Phi, psi and omega in degrees: 000135175283129178266142182305324187282354166281345181264127182246112175300135183085358184233304189290134181260145179224163175227163177242177182294342182270357181090003177287142187241144176207181181241135171286124180237003174204146179219117182161185173293158184245126188293341181258005182279155180299320181259127181285345184253347182285137186276127181240158166253125178270118188250135170254110187281146174295327174274121187288351181256359185284328189274190181240356185196182187255017180102358179242150180225167178267122182296137187285336186255326180262340181073015178257155178285127176245125179257122171270324178201173188237131175200187180292167191302327183236033184254342184258150170219153166246134189234135167299150188297330181295335182269351188277127177248106187264021175086188190232164175279151172275103179254169174291327182289324172297321178297317184288339180292343181284349188228152181276139176295149185296334186261008181287164181303135184290144179280320183238080174293147185056023172072020181238128180279155184281034180232166174225161174246137180271123184281174179293335181272002177096002183266154177271129176244124176304149178253120179266143185225111183247147180085021179300313182296327181288318177299309182305315187293333188267353178262010186274146181307329185288344183244333178283150179252354181233143176216142181250127177235042181290134167050052176250001177081023180289128187236343184197166179287173180283168182282167176305331183285347178255354188296322180296315181301327183287338182300332182292348181259013183298345183280345182302140187246341183217132183222129176254113182243025178307140169074023177265192186251027180287136181221351185237136177298328178297323175291324182299304187300322177298323175292316175302324183292334177290351183228079187298339185259007182306143179236322190229125178226137172242116171254010186309140177071017169251131191277058183280142179272197183285149179290140167290143173314325191264348190298325185262010177296118179088001181260132171207134178229087180293339177280349180281129177241344175236123176228127182245115184236022181301142171059034166275183180260022178291135189229015179205139173288353175298317175308311180299322181289319171302319174301319175295325179286332185272352174235072187296341176262021178300137180248325180231125177230128182236122178229038182291150178069031170245158179269099180242046182289340183273010177312320183291335175280343183257123182284129181294121179293133183291342183270349184255146175063026181292335179263359191301130174248327186228132177226117184255113176242029178302135174052052174245029171058038177266142186231341186239122172295321184295312187260339181255337186248317184300327176300333172287356181295344182276349181300118190291333184250006186295114180247340180222121182240120179247116182239026186296140174072026167251149184273054174277126188254347181200150179254125179228110184229125184287139174294335190268355189246095178281358181272351184273124174055054190292339184237012184288113183253342187227125179227131176249124178234024181292140181071019174270187184253029178303120184265335188207164179293331180291339175292345182255353192297338180287342170310331171295349179269000173275120187295330189250358188299125179233345180221140179225141174243129184209111175202166177051051172234168174304328184290310188281344191290335183259002191242159177285160177302309180301316178295321180291314185299309179308315180293313184296316183297320182290324183277336183242093191289339185266006178290133176245348176214132171233124184054042179074358177257142180286143182259119178274157177301325177297314183296321182293324182290321178292322179290328177285326178289318179298318184291321176304312185294321177295314179301306185303320181297319175294324182290321176303310172309319178296313185293328176276003176082003177298334184241022173269183179303137185287337193270004173085357182268167183103299179058222179304317183301316175300317179296322174294319182296319179300317180296315178305317175300321179298315176302316174303321181280340177230073188299340179266000184303308185301310182292333179283323179301318184291318184295322185252004187307304192294316177301315180292314181295320178298326180294313183292328181289340180273342185238004179117180189294145179292136182088007180267011177073020178305135180302332184287346184285344189221036180266138183233148186268136180226151171251119178249115184243130178271131183248007184283150185299327190274346182223011185291344174274358182286155178288144174284156177276141173238120190226151166254120192227137179288140176301345183279351181289136190277155178302320184296335173287324177292327180289325178296321176290329174286327179298314185288319185292309190253000185058050182250140175296126181308313186291341176266002184276141174233122189249137172229157175229151176218147177253162185309128180085356182265115178281349188242101178298151179252131178291136168265082197264005177235112187294339176271357176266158183270168174296327172296327177300326181268000178078027181288123190251163176303134182083007175292159175238131173260132184250135181250113178244161177240137180292138175273112187292315184297317180295320179298317182297324175299311174298320180293322178291318175299311173306308172312307182295318182287330177302307186295327178295315181297313182301319174296317173300320183290324179298311177304311179306310182297316177304315175300316183298313181300315180296321177296315179303316181298319179294316180296321181297316182297318173302318180290321177294320180298317176299318188292319183291327176293322177287334178285321180297321178297320180291000000 
């Protein structure tokens, strides 16, 4: 049984039999309880739909609303102390339970699993499993160096009587404690001390709070190189910095989904993070590159920086300071607030940048995937990877030429007056000012124009005057290959097609060539060296919108109608089941409320009779 003094509001984590996890936020009597002296634990569940109320109840004696704590409408619960599960200690027995004992019964006696596979002809074929004993011997705790203890309800270290038994696991180099009930750094540090050879630790999704300044006195783990603190309850960068000082050889640090807005008020310690290679600051409520990100620019070994889902609106890096991010090769900016390409121009001042991830931003929201990729490649000449896909030399050349053509066309419209003031004022001065703005917005235009001038002029002379919109200016070669079961053995099509052609026209072409229903076609394209095909998911968009380049391959698949109907039936059945469960839950709640109301009325009548 849990005792009330062992529960710390705002700190202690608990779980229920269904695996839901929450935090104790109140310990004491509950106004609606039958016994005014019985102690309950008020729980705020991580899943906001797990509870029954918002922390308030109707007082049994006064019939007034009493609030014991505050949470979302269905996030709170009150539990008797006997029902509170505060988790378990990390013991040798718990660790051994993760692995099968060497002398346990074999899963596949005679090398045959107790399952069969159904062949295309409808026969059952036995499944053979060789090497079970060998695998089992290699998975014993005495020989493994990495162990996963995810979501086991671990809340504290073992007691003194267990410490000797834990010494036999001192050889472990990697331990994954993600998703447990750890909430106190004192408990975390006590666990880490039991594994002196640790190199990699994951504490992700444990609601550990900020460090007490004295907690790390005398604590140092110089062997730890990888630390995962994603989705913890850290609310100050000072905690992260203290950890960095206690683990001076950290190479990878992940603190995503923590509130680190106070970075600007914390001076980065020179002794921390000097070996750091990867830093993940995703969704850390950061807004300023200058005050919150730039301080990390002094880290000498930093190669990968992840800033996804932060409201950063501009990258600012001085061209004259080569000491800022000297080794940064990979930068992720997905989900940021980047509004324009100009906000990214300073990335060209990073000497080692080779990889960029950019999506789900105001800049990319109104552009096609292909247009974003093509423009990024043209404006950032050092990129070798964009959104995890490699950039080939041919793709770079095409992207740069297309960029030059688009900017030149826009400048031509300015010089012709098509985009100037309608009132006729301004004249040459306005045109010159607009052209100057264009050059400022496209700082690479002049150099790219010079680089591709001869090739583009030669191409223009063979197809007519440059800028006349001749369809021959933008024709690409494609290979169209059917992956559908009914036509996968047919020879692929080789076509030269204008990039302005819509996806719907490609589908019509595939219908004629491969005999596939247009409405059931699913098209993807891939470029040379790209392992991840991109779906052409809108029939009204053009190939240019998706960034289909010369030499690309289009893959044609056909939807399995029967499989789709089966999936729909399963989804409908699951939806009906959930609706039924919710209706039953509502009925139970309504019944409980009616019973409580009748009891309150009876109590009021009894009190009136006594008077």
